[in-house]
C-alpha positions in Angstrom: 0.0 0.0 0.0 1.2 3.5 -0.5 1.6 4.0 3.3 3.8 0.8 3.6 1.3 -1.0 5.9 0.0 -3.7 3.6 1.2 -6.0 0.7 -1.3 -7.2 -1.9 -0.8 -10.3 -4.0 -2.6 -12.2 -6.7 -2.8 -15.9 -7.0 -4.9 -18.6 -8.5 -8.6 -17.9 -8.0 -9.2 -21.5 -7.0 -7.1 -20.7 -3.8 -7.8 -17.1 -3.1 -7.6 -14.4 -5.8 -6.3 -11.2 -4.0 -4.7 -11.6 -0.7 -3.7 -8.7 1.7 -0.9 -9.0 4.2 0.6 -6.9 6.9 4.3 -7.1 7.4 5.6 -7.3 10.9 9.0 -5.7 10.8 10.0 -6.9 14.2 9.3 -10.5 13.4 10.1 -10.1 9.7 7.0 -12.1 8.9 3.8 -11.5 6.6 0.4 -12.1 8.1 -2.7 -12.4 6.0 -5.5 -10.0 6.9 -7.9 -10.3 4.1 -8.6 -12.4 1.0 -11.2 -12.4 -1.8 -11.8 -14.2 -5.1 -11.5 -12.2 -8.3 -13.8 -14.3 -10.4 -16.2 -11.6 -11.7 -16.6 -13.7 -14.8 -16.8 -17.5 -15.5 -13.5 -18.9 -16.6 -11.2 -16.4 -15.1 -8.7 -18.5 -13.1 -5.7 -16.4 -12.1 -4.9 -12.8 -10.8 -2.0 -11.5 -12.8 -1.6 -8.0 -11.6 -2.6 -6.1 -8.4 -2.3 -2.3 -8.1 -3.1 0.1 -5.3 -4.8 3.4 -5.9 -2.6 6.4 -5.0 -4.6 7.1 -1.8 -4.6 3.3 -0.7 -8.3 3.1 -0.6 -8.7 0.8 -3.6 -7.1 -2.2 -5.2 -7.3 -3.0 -9.0 -6.9 -6.6 -9.9 -6.4 -8.0 -13.4 -7.0 -11.7 -14.1 -6.9 -14.0 -17.0 -7.6 -17.5 -18.3 -7.6 -19.1 -21.7 -8.6 -16.6 -24.4 -10.9 -14.8 -24.5 -11.7 -14.5 -20.8 -9.7 -11.8 -18.9 -11.1 -9.3 -16.4 -10.4 -6.3 -14.2 -12.0 -5.9 -10.9 -11.8 -2.9 -8.4 -12.0 -3.4 -4.7 -12.5 -1.0 -1.8 -10.2 -1.7 1.1 -11.9 -1.0 4.5 -9.1 -0.7 7.1 -11.7 0.3 9.8 -13.0 -3.2 10.3 -11.4 -6.1 12.0 -10.3 -8.0 10.0 -9.7 -5.6 7.1 -12.2 -6.3 4.3 -12.0 -6.1 0.5 -15.2 -5.4 -1.3 -15.6 -5.7 -5.1 -17.1 -2.5 -6.4 -16.9 -3.0 -10.2 -15.5 -5.2 -12.8 -15.0 -5.4 -16.6 -14.5 -8.1 -19.3 -11.5 -8.0 -21.8 -10.5 -10.0 -24.8 -6.9 -10.2 -23.7 -4.7 -10.4 -20.7 -5.1 -7.6 -18.2 -2.0 -5.9 -16.8 -2.8 -2.6 -15.3 -1.4 0.5 -13.5 -3.6 2.8 -11.5 
């Protein structure tokens, strides 16, 4: 995240699509705090890219599968809940792999 508190990763949707971690500098360990499935469309099976918005309030996640299924989803990151929650706000379908920057 822009403030250095969180690390976001993508993975196979069959496991968890987007995972959010905190990094404990004292223990030098990552701890998962939130996870969600990308899967806004049938057939999308992996998250290839995850990007933070400049203010750290949103995550964009791009996924892909065998052509032509690719998608982009935008999540809000609610840090005021325990645990932190990710809520999908919007998604879009593409005919190619999604690799994005905010």
